[in-house]
N, C-alpha and C positions, 0 to 999 in steps of 0.2 A: 501369353506373354505379349503378343502383338497388340492385343486389346488394351493391356495395361499401358504400354508405351504410347498408344494412340491417345488414350484418355489423359495421360500425364502431359503429352505435348499440347493438347487442347487447353487444359486448365492453365498451364504455365504461360502459354502464349496469350490467353485471355487476360491473365493477371498483368503481364508485362505491358500490354497495350492499353487496357481500360483504366487501371489504377493510376498510373502517372497522369493520364489525361484528366481524370476526375480530380486529383489533387491540384493539378495546374489550374483548373477552373474554379477551385475553391470549394468543391463539393465534398472533400474528405475521401479517405481511402475506402471506408465501409461501403459507401454508395457505389464506388467504382467496382468493388468486388461483386456487389449484388447485380449491377448492370451487366458485368461480364457473365455472371451465371444466367441471366435472362437471355443474353445474346447466344449463349451456348445451348440453351434448351432445345431449339429446333434441330440442331446437329445431333445432339445426344438422342433425341427421339427417333430420328431417321436411322441412326446406327444401332438402335435397340439397347442403348446404355441407360441404366437406371442411376441417377445421381445419388439416390438414397444409399446405394451400396457403398459409395465412397464417403458418404456423410458419417457413417459409423466410425471411420478412421479419423476424419477431419474434426469430429467433435472432441478429440483429445486436445485440440487447441484450446477449448474452454477449460479443460482440466488443467492444462499447463498454465493458463492465465490465472486461475484461482490459486495454484501453487505459488506463483510469483507474487500474487497479492498477499498471501500469507507470509511470504518472506519479508515483506515490507512492514509487517506488524509484529507485535509480540504480545504475550498474555496481558501485560500491563496496559498496552495500547487498546486491546479489546475491552478490558475492564473500564478504561476511561471512556469508551464509546457506548457503554451500556445504556445510557439514557436515550441516545439516538437510536440504538439498535431496537430497544423495546418500545420506546415512544414513537419515533418516526416510522421505523420499519414495521413494528407490530400493528400500529393503527392503520397504516396503509394497506397491509395484507387483509386485515379483518374487514375494514370498510369496503375495500374493493370486492371481496367475496360477497358481502351482504348486498351491495348495490347491484352488482352484475347478476348474481343469482336471482335477486328480486326481479330484474328486467327479464331474465329468461323465464321465470314463472308467469309473468304477464303475457309472454308470447306463447304460453300453453305447454311448456315442457313440464314433465313430472318433476317433483322436488329433488329426486335423486340426480337426474340429469342436469337440472338447474344448478344444484350445488356443485356438480362436477365442472360445469361451465364457469362458475364463479372462481373455483380453485385454479382453473387453467389461465384465466385472464387476469388474475391477481398478480401474476408474476411478470416481471419485465425482463429485458434482454441484458444480462450481465455482460455478454461478449461485446455487443454493439456499443452500449453506453460507456463502459470503461475504456474501450479502444478509442472512442471519439473523445472522451474527456482527457485521456492521456495525450492524444495527438494535438489537441487544442490548448494544452496546458491549463486545464480547468479543474483537475482533480484535487488540487490543494486549496481551491476557493471554498468558501462556506457552502455554496450550493453543491459543489462537487463532492465535498466530504459528506454532506447530508445524503446525496444520491448514493454514494458508496455504502453508507450505513443501511439504507433501505434495501439495496441489492444484496448485501450480506445477509440481512434478515430473511429475505426471500429465498436465498439459497438454502438456508437452514430450514425454512418452512417446507421445503420440498419433501423432507423425510416424513413428517406426519401426514402430508398430503398423499404420498404414495401408500402409506399405511391405511389411510381412510378410504381410498378409492375402491378396494375390493368390497368394503362394507356397503357400498352403494349399488352393487350388482344385484340383479334379481334372479339370475340363473345359477344353479348350484355348481355347474361345471365351468364357471366363468374364468377360472384361473388357468384353463387348459388351452393350449394352442391346437390347431387342427390335427397335429400328429400325436397329441396326447402328452407332450412334454410340458413341464412347468415353465411358465414365462415369468422371469424376474428382471425387470428393466433396471438399468442403471442410467447412464446418459446415452440412451439408445444402444446399450451394450448388454449382451446376455451372457451369463455364465455358460461354460461348456457343459454338455450333457454329463450328468453324474458328478459334477465338481462343485455343486452348491453345498455350502457348509450348513445351511439351515433347512434344507429340504427334509420334510417329515418330522421336524422337531416341534414340540409343543410351544405355546406362546412364551413361557418363561425361558425355555431353552434358546429360542431365537433371540430373546433379550440378552441373555448371558453371552452368547456367541458374538452378538453385535458389539456389546461393551468390551469384550475381550479383544476384538479386532481393532477398535479405536484405541484401546490401551496399548496394543502392540505397536501401533503407529507412533504413539507418543513416546513410549519407552525406547523403541528403536531409534527414533529421531534424536533422543537425548543422549543415548549411551553407545549406539553402534556406528553412527556416522563418523565419529572421530577415528576409531581404529580402522574403519573401512578406507577412509581417505589416506591415512598413513600407509596402509598396505599398498594401495594403487599408486601412491607417490613414488614408490620404488621403481615402477616401470618408466616414469618420466615421459609418458606419451600423452599428448593432448587428447587424442581420441578416446583414451580410456576414461578420462575425466568426463567427457561427454557421454560415454556409455553408462557410467555410474549414475549421472544425473537423470538420464532417461530411465534407467532401471528403477530408481527411487520413485519417480512419478508414475510410470506405467505399472510397476509392481503394486503400489498402493491403490491405484485405480482398480486393478484386477481383484485385490483383496476386498475392496468395498463391494464390487459386483458379487463376489461369492457370498457375502452376508446380506445382500439385498439393499445396499445403500448406494447413493449416487457417488461415483468416483470423484466428481468435482469436490464434494464436501470432504472426502478423505484427503485429497491433495491439498485443500486449503488448511486442514488441521495440521498436516505434515509441514506445510510452509510456516505456519505460526510456531511450531515446535522448533524449527531450524532457524527462526528469525534471528536468534542471538548466537548462532554458530559462527565460528571463524571461517567456515566454508560457504557462507551465505553468498558472497559475491561470485565465487567460483560457480556455484550452482546456477545463479542468475545468469551469468554470462553464457553458460552452456545451454540453458533451456530457452533463452530469449529468442534465438533465431528459429527454432522449431515452433515455438508458440506463435510467432508472427506469421510464418508460412501456413501453419495448419489452421489458424483462425481465418486467414484469407481464404483458404480452401473451403472452410465451413461456410463462410458467407456466400461463396460461389455456389455451393450445393443448395443453399437456401434459395438463392435467386433462380437456379435451374429447376428447383422443385415446385415453383409456383405453377399451379394448374390453370393455364390461360384458357383452356377450353371451357372449364367450369365458370371462370370469370366472365368470358364473353357470352356465355349462355344466359347470365342474369347479372350484368355488371352493376346495375343500380342497387340491387339488394346487397350484393357482396360489399360494395364500397360503403353503402350506408351502415352495414353492420360493423365494418372496420372503423369508420369514423365515430360511430356511436360508442364503441368500446374505448377508443382513445380519448374522446371528449369526456366520457364518464370518469375515466381514470385521471384525466387532467384536472377536472373539477375537484376530485377527492384530494389529489396531491396539492392543489393550490390552497385548499382550505387547511390541510394539515401543515403546509409550509407557513401559512399565516399564524397558525396556533403556536408554532415553534419559533417564531420570530424572524423568519426569512423575509427579506424585502428586496425590491429592485431586481437587479440582474440575477442574484442568487435564487430568488423566487421563481423567475422565468426558467432558469436552468433546471431547477428541481422539478418544475411542472412539465415542461416540454420534453425533458430528457428521459423521463420514466413512464411516459404515457402509452408506450407500446406493450404488446405481449412479447414473450421471449422464447429462447430455446428450450427452457424447462417446460414451457407450455406445450411444445411439440412432444416432449417425453410423456407428459400427463395425458395428452390426447391419444397417443399410441397405446398407452397403458389402459386408458379407459375403454378403448375399443376392444382390446384383448380381454378385458375383464367383463365385457358385455354391459358396461355401464352406459356407453353411448353407441347407437347404431352407426353403421358405416357411413350413410349419407350425411348425418350431422357431423361426424368426425371429419369427413372430407371438407365440409364447409368451414369448420373451425380451423383446420390446418391452413386453408387458404387465407382466412382472416388473420391468423397469427403471422404468416409469411408477409402479407401486405402491410401489416402494422410495422414489421421490422423494416420493410422497404421504405416506408414513410418516415422512419425515425431520423435518418440523415437530413431530410427536408425540414423536420422540426428543429434540428440543431441550427440550420441555416436561418430559420425564423427567429430562433433565440438570438443569433448574432445581430440580426436587424433590430430587434427590440433592445438588445444590449447597447448598441451604438446610439439609439435614440435616447436611452435612459441616462447616458453619460452627462447630458446637459440638463437633465430634469432635476428640479430641486429636491426630489425625494430619492435620487439615485443613491446607491449604497457606497459610494466613494468615488474619488477622482481616478482617472486612468493613470497608469504609471508613466513616468517620463520616458522620452525617447533618448536612449543612451548614445551619444554622438562621439565618444572618445574612449580609448582603451589605454590602460597603463599596466605596468608589470606588477603592481600591488593592488589587490581588490580588498576593500574593507566592507564586510557585511554586518551592518548594525553600527550605529554611531550614537549610542547613549553616553552616559558619563564615562564608561570604560573605553568605548571606541573613540571618543573625542580626544582623549589624552594620547592614544596611540597615533591618531591621525595628525595631531598637532606636532608631535615629536618627529614624525616622518617628514612632514612639510618643512620644519625648521632645519632638518638635516639635508634638505635639497631633493627629496624624492617626491614624485607625484603619485597620487592615488586615485582610484575610482571608488567612491563611497556609495553604498546602497542602503536604504532604510525604508521600512514600511510605514513610518510615522511621518506624515507630511509636516506637522508642526516642527519636528526636530530638524528636518531638511531645511525648512524656511529659516529657522534660527541659525543654522550652520551658514547659510548663504548671507545672512545679515552681518555676520562677523568675518566675511571674506573667504569662507571655505566653500568649495563647490561640492554638491552631492546630488544624487539622483533618487527620486521617489519611486518606490516599487518594492515588491516582496522579494527579498534576496534568495528565497528558496525556489523561486520559479526558474527553471532551467533556461528559458529563452532570455531572461534578463541577465543571468550569469554569463551566458555565451556572448550576449551583446556587450557586456563589460570587459570581455577579453579573456574568459576562462581558458580558452584553448592555448593562449600564448603567455599567460601570467606566470610570474615566478613565485609569488607568495599570495596566499589567500588568508586573510585575517577574519575570523568568525567571532564576533562579539555581541551577538544578539541576546536579548533577555530570555526568550523562551528556550528552555533546555532541549525540548524535543525538536524544535526547528533547527537548533544548532546541530543536533545529532544527525538529522536528516540531510542537512546541507553538507556536513563533513563526509558522510557516507556517499552522497552523490558525487561530490567533487573528487573524492578518492577513486571512485569507480570510473570516472571519465578521464582523470589525469593521475595516473600512478606516480608520476615524477613531481607533482606539484608539492611545494612545501606549505603545510597548513598549520597556522597558529590559531588555537581555539581557546575561548574563555569558558571555563568550567564553573558550574554552580557550586558543586561540593565534591567530596571524594568519590562518591558513586558515579557522579556525572563524569569525573575524570577517567574512571575505568571505562565507561561507555565510549567516550571520545577516543581513548587509546585503542579500543577495539575497532572503532569505526575508521581509524587510519590517520588521526591527527599526529603531526610531528612534535609540536610544542604545545603543551597544555598548561594554562595559567588559571589556578583557582582564584576567583575574583577577590576574595577576602584574605588570601594567605599571606601575601607580601606585606600588606598593611597591618595585619595582625602581628607579624614578626617584628615590625618596627615598633608597634605599641608595646610589645613585651620587652623589647630592648630598652625603651625609655623607662619602663618600670624597674628593670634591673639596675639601670644607671642611677635611679633615684632612691634605691633601697640599700645601696652600699657598694655595688660593684663599680669599678672604673669603666670609662667608656671603652677602653681596649678589651677588658674582660667581658663586658656585655656584648661587644661585637664578636668576639671569639665564640661565645655561647650561641649567639644567633647564627653564625656561620656553621657551627657544628650541628645545630638543630636542623638547619636547612639541608645540609648534606645527608644527614641521617633520614630525614623525612622523604627525600627523593628516593633514596635506596629502599626505604620501607614501602613506599608507594609502588615501586616496580615489583617488589617481591610479592606484596599482597594482591597485586593485580592478577597474578596467576592463580590465586585461591578464590578470587571473587566469582560468584555464580549469579548470572543475570536472573532477576526475578526473585532471588532469595534475600531477605533482609540480612544486613550484616550481623545483627545480634543473633540470628538463628543459624549462621554458618559457623559450625563448631571449629572447623580447621582454621578458618579466618580469625576467629576470636582468640584461639590458642596461640597462633603465631603472632598476632598483634600484641598480646601480653608479653611474649618473649622479647619482641623487638623493643617494646616500651621499657622493659627492664634493662635491656642493653643500652638504651638511650640514657637512662639515669646514670649508669656507670660511665658512659662515654662523656657526659657533661661534667660529672664530678672530676674525672681525670683531666678534662680540658681545663677546668678551673685550677687544679693543682699544678699543672705544668705550664699554664699561661705565663709568659714573660712579657713584661711591658717593654715598649720601645725605649731606646736610650734616653730620649728627652722626657720620658715619664718620671724618671728619677728626680727631676728638678721640681716636681709638683710640690707645692708648699701646703701648709695647714689651711690657709684661707681657701685654696682651691678645693681641698678635701672637704671643707665645711660646705662650700657652695654646691658641691656635688650631691650633698644630702638634702639640699633645699629643693622644693618643687620649682620646676622651670617651665617656661612656655616656649615652644618652638614653632616657627611658622611652617616648617616642613612636616610638622606632626599634625597639622590641622587639615581636615577634609577627608 
C-alpha cells in the first residue's frame, strides 16, 4: 500500500509541475508528460519501481480515447471515410512495411525479422497524434482528418499483424512464456489463466468466437444500453453513471482480450455503435476525465521507460536509427499526401504528425519477443527507437507550426488564416449564405447585433461590402466559437450548408452550453431528426416554409379563397409539426426511412388523418365578415394567374 501511494504521489506531482510549464512554453501537454517521465526515471530506478507495471493500467487511456473517437463517428461517417481509410491508410501501412522491411534486409536481418520490424514501424502513435491534434484544434482540418483516417486504418491493421507474427517464428514452442502459459497480448494486457475463450480451439473455432464477441459488442450497444441507463437512472446518483461508463469500456476491453483481440479496437467499435445513442454525451462526459488522466499517465510511463543506459552506450547508432525510421516514414507520407491532393499546411501536418512509431509498436515488439520472432537484444533496441520517436513527435509538431506560419504568406498556401474575433454579442450566426443572410438582416433591422462566422472568404467580403460585419473562419472550430462569445451568448443560429458540420456544431454547442438556445437550419426531414437528437431547440427545414407558400398560391389560383387557402396552410403546418415530433420517436439512425416498417406504417396513418383534417377544415372554414362583400369581378380575378413580388426568390 505504501509503495502504491508513493508512486501515485510521484506521478501526480510530476504531472502538476511539468505539464503546465510545458503548455506555458508552447510545447504542448504530451511533451510535458514525456519530460516528467524522463525526470522520474532515476527516482523510480533507485526505489526499484518498474514503470512498465503501471503502464499496463495506464494504457487503458488509449482504450478510452478510441472509445470516445468512436462516439464522435457513426457507421455512415465511417462509410464516407472509406476512400481515405483504404487509400491513404492502406497505402501508408503497406508502403511503410515494404520500405522499412527492405532497409532491415539490407542491414542483414533474416526476412522474418525484417518483416516484423516493418510491421512494428508501420504504425504511428494514435495517443500522441490525436491528443496533440485535439489540443491545437487541428483535428477538423483537412490534414487532421487525413491523419485520423490513417491512424484508424493502422489500429485496424494491428489485428492481422498480431495474427501474422507467430507465423514468422522459427521455434515450435514460441507461443509459450517461461512458465508454460499461453501468452495472448492485447494492448499490453493478458487474459487471466484459464479464462481465454480461444485457448485450444481450432482455427475456425477461433474465428467464430471472435466474430461472436464483436457481434455481442454491437448487439449489446444497440439494444442493452437503453434499458441499462433507464435502470440506473432510478438511483439518481452521478457516480453510478460514471461506474456504468467505466464498466462498458473496461468490460469490452476484457472481452477483446479473452478472444485475442486488442481492447482498443473493441472499444472503438462500441463507440461507433453508441454514436447515435441518446446517452452519447453522458458517456463522453463520464469517460473524458479518466481518459485524460490515464493518457497522461501512459505518456509518463513511456518517458520513464526510456533506457538511457543503452542510449548512452551507443547514442549515434540509436539516434541514427530513430531519425532514419522517421525520415523514411515522412517521405512515404509526403508522397502519399501529394497523391491524394494534400497541399501546404495540411501536407506538412500529415507528414510530420505521423512520422513516429507508436504504442501499438510497443505491443508488437513485446509479442514478437515472446513468440521468438525477435531476439531480446534487437527487441530492446527497437523499444528504445519507438520511445525516442514518440519523444520527438511533439518537436515535429512545433516544426509544423513554424512551417505553417511561413506558409500563410506563401502564394501556394492552402488558404488565409481566420480573422481575429475582437467582439462578442448575445447572438452568434454560424454560416451566412442565402439562408443566414436573411436571418442576419432581419435581426439587424430589429436592433440586435450579431457575430457572424463563415468559412467562405468571398461571402464575408461580400457581406462587408454591403455594410454588414462578419468574421472569416471555420464555425466548427471550438476556439473561434469561444472567441465569438459562446460562453455568454443567448442564441446560436446554425445555418451552414454542410449538414454534417451543422450536426457537429450543434452537438458541441449543446455539450458546452446546456442552457443555450440553438436555432438550426435542417436540410431535410432526416436531418431534422438528427438535429433534434443533437439538442437543437428550433429546427427550420430550409425549403419547408417556402414550399408552403407556393402551395398556398396554387390553392388560391385553383379556386379557393385566400382565407380558405390560408386555413389549409395553417392546418397543414400544425399537423406536420405534430407528425414530425411523433415520427422522430420511430426514426432509427442509419436505417433508411423506406426500410423502417414502423415509421412507414405510422406515416401512412398520419397522412390519412391529415386528409380528413384538411377536408374538415375546408367544410368548416368561415370567411371573415368582409369576405361576404366580395363581388363577381374579384372572384374572377382570383382564378386568373397572378404575380406576387413576395412569391419570388
